[in-house]
N, C-alpha and C positions, 0 to 999 in steps of 0.2 A: 476215719475208718478204724473200727476196732481191730486190735490184734486178736489172734486166736485165743490167747489167754484172757483178754478183756472180754471177749465174747462169751467165753465159758463162765466167767465171773458174773456177767450180766444175766445169763440164763439161770445160774444157780441162785442169784439174788431174787429173780422172779419166782422161782419155785419155792424158795424158803419164805418169801413174803406171802405168797398164797397159802402156804402151809400154816404159817403163824396166824394169818388173818382168819382163815376159814375153820381151822381146827377147834372143835368145841372143847372147853375146859374138861369136860367129863371124859374126853378121849385122849387128852394130852398126855396123861401119865401112862396110858396103855401103849404108846408108840413102841413098836418092836416087841412088846409083850414078853413072852418067854421063849421066843424063837431062838433056836441055837444056830451058831455060826460054825462053819467048817474050821476056821482058823481063830485063834485067840485074838481078842481085841487089843489094840494098842493101849498101853497104860495111859491114864489121864492124869496130868499134873494141874492142880488148881492153884492159882496165884491170886490171893485176896488183895484188896485195895488198901488205901491209906487209912491209918488208925483202926484197922480191922485185924482179924485173926482167922485162922483156918475154920473156926466154927461157923462162919458165914455160909459155908458150902453145904450145910446139912440137908437142905431141901433138894438141891440138885443131885447130891450124892444118893439120896434116897430114891429119886427118880431113876437114876442110872442103875442102881441095883435092881429096881423093879424091871428095868429094861434088859437085864441079863448080865450086867457087869458084876464081877465079884470084888470083894474088898481088896484083894491082892492086886487089883488093876487100877485102884483109885488112890491118889496121893495128894494130900493138901499140904503145900509148902507154907511154913510160917517164917516171918522175917521181920526185922526192924524197919518200919515204913518211913523212918525219918532220915534214912541214909541216901547217898547218891545213887542214881540209876546206873550211870555208865561206869563210875569208879569202883563201886562196891557190889550193888545188888545183882546186876546181870551176871557177873562172874559167880556169885554164890548160887544163883538159880541154875547156871550151867553145871556146877558141881553136883547139885541135887539131881538134875536130870540124868547126869552120868551115873549117879548112884542108883536111881530108879531103873535105868536100863541094865545095869549089872545085876541088880536084884531080880528082875523079871526075865532077863534074857532077851528083851525086846530090842529090835534094831532102832525103833523110833517110838516117840511118845506123842500124845496130843496135849496141847496146852489150852486151858481155859482161864482167862484173866478177867478180873473185875476192876474197873476204875484205874487207879494208879498201877495196878498189877499188869495192865495192858502195856504201859511204857516199859516196865522192867522186862517183861517177856519179849517184847518187840526188839529191845536192844540186844537181848541175848540171841534172838534168831538172826538179826541183821548183821551184828558185829561180833558175836561171841561164838560163831560156828554152829549155831542152832539150825541152820537150813539143812544140815546133814542128819540132825537128830530129831526133828519135829515133822510129823505128818500133817496135822491140822492145828491151826492156831485160831482161837476165838477170843474176841474182845466184847465184854458186856459193859456198856456205858464207859468206855475208855476215853480219856481226854487226849486222843491221839494227835490232835493239832493244838493242844493246850486248852486251858480253861481260865477265864478271867477271875473266877472265884479263888484261885490259888494265890492271888496277890495278897489275900487277907493274912496269910501266914508265911509269905515268902521271905520276909525280913529276917526271920530266925530259923527257918526250916529248909534244909537242902531239898528235900523231896518236893516241897511246895514250889521252890524255885524251878525245879525240873518240869513241873506241870504248867508253868506260866506260858502264855503264847509267846513264841519267838525265843524260848530258852535254847541253850546249847543242845539239850536232849531233843526237844521238839524239832528244831531246825535239822539236826542230823538224821533223825528218823524219817523226816520228809524228803531228804535229799535223794535224788536219783529214783530208784525203784522203791516204792513204799511197801511192796509185797514181794521181796526177793526169793529166789530159789524155787524149788518144786513144792514148797509148802502150800497147802490150801488154806486160805484166810477167809474169816467171816467176822463181821461186826454186827452188834445188836444195839440199837439206840432207842431212847425215848424222845418223843416230841416235846416233852415238858420236864426235862431233867433239871432239877434245881441246883445240881453241883456242876455239871459240865455245861459251860456257857462259852460259845453258842452250841446248840444241839448238833449242828453239822460238823463239829470237831471230830466226831466219832468215825465216820466213814473213811475208807482208804481206797485209793485207786488200785484196781486189780483184785479187790476183795468182794465177797458176797456181802452186801450191806443191807441190813434189814431194819426197818422201823417197826417197833412193837406197839405203837400207840402211846397213850399218855400214862406213863408210870413214873413214880418217884425213883431217884437214883438207885437206891438199895432194893427197890421192889423188883427189879429184874432178876435178882437172885432167887426169888421164890415164885415167880410168875410161871404158871403152867404152860402157857403157849410158848413163852421164851425157852423154857426148858425143853419142850418138844422140838423147837427149832434147832437148838444146840445139838440135841441128840441126833436129829436127822442129818445135820451137817457132818457130825463126826462119823456117821455111817456112810457118807457119800464117798 
């Protein structure tokens, strides 16, 4: 029997899946339009993936600006993707989130991570005090339960070791509650991701888990329907 939280996550998954599946690309960028909200939106912190940089968020940032976000609510964190998730990067992300909250005056932020950025941000949320500072957490093609492709660079790269199935990071993120606290969690995955293997490494228990069809790993970053689904989730 589902717990109330699991039931809510299942309902949200269904709604987002229908949203992503049925929304025409021509409508995707118009979600929310120029509608004004009574209260300011939570700042969004984007966390890029392995061997990437903040520039990968250009398309999604453009969509969010068209959806009513202002530049002073959108933050793309850049970092060295070859360092340890738990020993280095999660703490640095936490410090960046604190800086964003001080700068904006917001009590909480939303986090959107791609690929390896999902592990960094999950560790911050679960073990770095992020449950008190994060309202929504989104993973795009995150190797949340590890990916076998990371073995190709695990010999010389700590981040790759962290992404391997059964690694210290993967095991501890999966231990106990995968989606702790009052944070709302969502994952978006492709059914034919060439980087995350297996594809079902992405979903998390207690999250809204959405399959976006057959897209390459990096194509989720610029896909209109995925963008619309992310924006709808952040507005929920």
